[in-house]
N, C-alpha and C positions, 0 to 999 in steps of 0.2 A: 773450163778455163777461158777467161776473156782475153783475147789477143787484140783488142781494140787499140788503135793508135790514139793516145790521149794528148791533151794539151801539155801536160807535164812532161811527157816523153819528148814532144816536139820542141819545147822550150829548152830542155836539157841537152839536146843534140848539138847546138851551136851557140857559142857565146854571142851575146848581144840581142838575141831574139826577144827576151822579156822586155827589154827597153824599147825595141822596135814596135812590138805589139802595144805597149803602154802608150807610146807616142801616137800610134795610129788611132788609138781609142781616145786620146786626150785624157788619160787617166794616170794615176800614180802606179808605179810598177808593183807595189805591194798589193794593190787591189787585184791586179791581174794574177799575181802569184796566189792569192787566196782563192781565186776561181780555179786555177790549175790544181790546187791542192784539195779542192772540194770543201773549202771552208765558207765560201760565198757562192750563191747561186747567180749565174749570169742571166740577165734579162735576155729575152729572145733577140731583140735587135743587136745586143752586144755579142751574143753567140754567133749570129749571122756575120757580123763584122769580123769577129775573130776567125771564123772559117775562111772568109775572103782574104784576110791578112796572112793566113797560112797556105794560101793557094788551094784551099779545100783539102789539104792533107789531114787536117783535123776536122771531123764532121760536127755539125750542129748537135747531133744526137750524142756524140762523145762528150761534148762540152756540158750538155744537160745532165748526162749520167754521172759526171764527175762529182756533182754536189751530193754530199753525204748529209741527208736530212737528220736532224736531231731526234732521238727517240724520246718519247714522253717520260718525264720523271715519275718514278713510282712513289 
């Protein structure tokens, strides 16, 4: 079982965090939400900035692992 502290968990803990991260990245909040939900892959520089904005409570590795790569179609 993976007990890693994820960006999604961090965002869900307190109201306003999604907006704060989005503003810190100068991105739309839906883009940040898609990263947190594993729908978009965060570029390395973005993952580093997100980690900094969370006071390193969410690791760069956790952000990278959140991305769910699409399986090839059969």
